[in-house]
N, C-alpha and C positions, 0 to 999 in steps of 0.2 A: 504494500500500500504506500503510495507516494504522497509526500507532504511538501508544501511550499510555504516558506516563512517570509514575511515582509515586516519591516520595522519602520516606525516613524517616531523619531526622537525630537524632543524640545518643541513640541507643538504648543503655541502660546494661547491655549484655551484650557480652562480648568478641567481636571479629570472628571469631576462630577457631571459637567455638561457633555463631555465626550462619551462617558459611560451610558448616558441616557440614549444616545444615538446608536452606540455600539451594541446595546442590548437588543435593538430591533433587527439586526442582521445576523445575530449569532444563530448558527444552525441552518441558515438558508443556503440554497444553491447559489453559485456565483452569479448567474443570470438574475435571479430574483433579488439578491442582495443589491446588485447594481441598480435594478429598477426601483427598489425601495429607497436607496440613497438619492436617486434622481428626483423622487417625489417629495422628499423631506426638505422643508425650508428652514433648516437650522444651520448655524455656522459650522459645526463640526462635520456635517454631512459632506461638505465639499472636500475636506481633507481626507476623510475616510474613503470617499469615492476614488480619489487620486491614489491612495494606498492600495485599494482593491484592484484598480486597473493596472497598477505597477506589478502586483503579484501575478496577475493574469498574463501580462505581457512577458514576464519572466518565464512562465510556464510554456507559452507559445514559442518564444524565440530561443531560449536556452535549453529547455528540456524537451522541446518538440512534442508536447502533449496537448490534448484537446481540453480546453477549460470547461466545457459543458459537463464533464464528468466530476468536477470538483465542487465542494461546498465549504462554507466557512465553519471550520471545526471549532476553533477558539479565536476570540478577539479579547485581548487583555489590555486594560488601560491602567497604567501606573502613574504615580505622581513623579514629576521631574523636579528640578531645582526651582526655588522660588526667588523672584526678584523682590527685594524688600525696599519699600519706599515709605515715605511718611507724608501726612497731610497736615499742614499747619492749622491749629485750632486757637480758640480764645485763650487769653492769659498766658501766651508763650508756650502752650503745650503742643504736642503733635500726636496724631493718631497713626498707628502703623497700617500700611497697606501691603498686602501680600499678592503679588502677581504670579499666579501659579502656572506651571507648565505640565504637559503630559507626555508620557512615552507610550506609544501604542504598538502592540505586537499582534499581527494577524497571521493565523495559520490556516492554510487551505489544505484539505485532505481529499483523497480520491474516494469516490463512492460509485461503483459500477452499476448500482441499482437505481440511480437517479432517473426520474422521468425526463422526457424531452422538455426543453425550455419553453416556458409559457409566454415569454416576451421576446420581441425582436427589437433590440436597442440599436438605433442608427445614430452614429456620431457623425455630424456634418464635417466634411473635409474643409480645411482652411485653404483658401486660394491665395497664392502669392501674387501681389501686384508688381508690375514692372517698376523699376526705380523711377521716381519723379512723378508718379501718378498719385492723385489725392483720393483718399477713401470716400470722402463726402460726394464726389462727382459721380461715383459708380452706383450710388443708390438710385433706384428707380423713382422718378417723380410721380406723385399722384396725378392722375388725369383730372384736369380742371373742367368744370361744366362749361360747355360751349353753348352760346346762344344761337338758336336756329333762326334764320332770317324769316320774318313774317310772323313771329310769335311774340307775345307780350312777356316781359319779365315777370316771374312769379312773385305775387304779393306775399308779404309775411303772414303767417297763419295766426290763428286765434291766440295761442299761447305766447307767441312772439310779441303780440300787441299787449297782452296782459302783463307779462313778466319783463317787459322792457325796462331798462334802468331808469329812463326818463319817461315814466308812464304817462305823464300829463302831456308830453309832446309827441306821442306816437302818431305816425302818419297812416 
């Protein structure tokens, strides 16, 4: 049974917050864990997704194995070093501030009995622009409404008249 380990050290998020997200993906297949992390809108999810994708890429490229057969066996979040700061208070006192860090260890294990993946995750490819081109010019502009010859311009509706900022001067 093959295992793949990936580590993320010195993550500048408190271990308590990272554990809350890590508990959601423990025991899931790689595909489902990635889908779960994409759906979560919490800050540690981005870093854990990057760690998971790193472990999967290592499986594909270095060990030449299929990642669909793997699942998240363990994900362990430990506390790293703390940055100690202080906040000035009244009467010359100071309150200590602890900026905590996390060490995350992810272990993927092989399970041959896993069902086929439920999700198809498509990562959009980044397109490199030729040097000197501006990114803002490549965006498609929204088509503006064209006035057709022989038709009257559309009058503002009922709500536009009622909720106009200068209601007394509505035309």
